[in-house]
N, C-alpha and C positions, 0 to 999 in steps of 0.2 A: 304210508306209502314210501317207497324208495325212489331215489333219483335214478333215472335211466340215462346212461351215456349214449348220445345220439350218433357218435362217430368215433372210430379209433383215431382218426386224423385230428379231431378236436376234443381232447379229453376233458377240457374245462367247460364244455357246453353240455348241459343236461336238461332233462325235462322230468316233471313230476306232476301227475294229474291233480295232486292236492296242493300244488303251489302255482300261482299265477295261471290257473286254468290249463296247465300243461304246456304253456309256452316255453320255448327254449330259453334258458337263462344260464348265468354263470354259476358254476358249482359252488355250493355252500353259501349262496346269496339269494336274494329275491330281486336281483337286477336282471331284467330280460335283455335278450339280444336286441330286440326292437328298440328298447330304451337307449341302449348304447349307440345304435345307428342314428337315432334321433339326435342324440347329443353331438355326434360327429357331423351330421348333416347341418346342424344349426351353427356350425363353426367352432365347436368345442375341440380343443386340442387334447391329446392324451394327457399331458401334464395337468391341465385344468380339470379334466374328468377325474383323474386320480386324487386331486385335492378335494373334490366334492364327494367322492365315493372311495374312501380309503380301503375298503374291502377288496377293491379291484387291483389288478396288476396290469402292467403293460401287455403281458402275454395274454391275459384274459380279453382285453380289448381287441387285440389283434385276432385272436381266435373267433371272437364274435363277428367281426367284420368279414373274415374269410369264410366262416360258416354260412353267413347270409349270402355271400356271393355265390357259393357253391349251390345253394338252394335255388338261385335264379338261373342256373345253367340248364336246368331241366325244362323241357318244352312246356309252355302253359296250355297249348292246344295241340292235340294230336291231329295230324293231317292224314286224312283217309286217302289211301292210294288205290288205284284200280289195278287189278292184276289180271 
């Protein structure tokens, strides 16, 4: 199966049903966006993350964080309005 780019805005974020269960990840790696967020949330700096995962780039980490933020902009619950 091939990688699917999820957004023109974030070309380094891809998904592949055959890799990580289709979770969004960094292109050409098995490093998920959620893993990067966990590293950042636990106090990891970009520099330390790059030391531990040399396949990453600063741009990939930035795109992962921004991609996740964009996903959270969508409403979680649709509000029914009366017309």
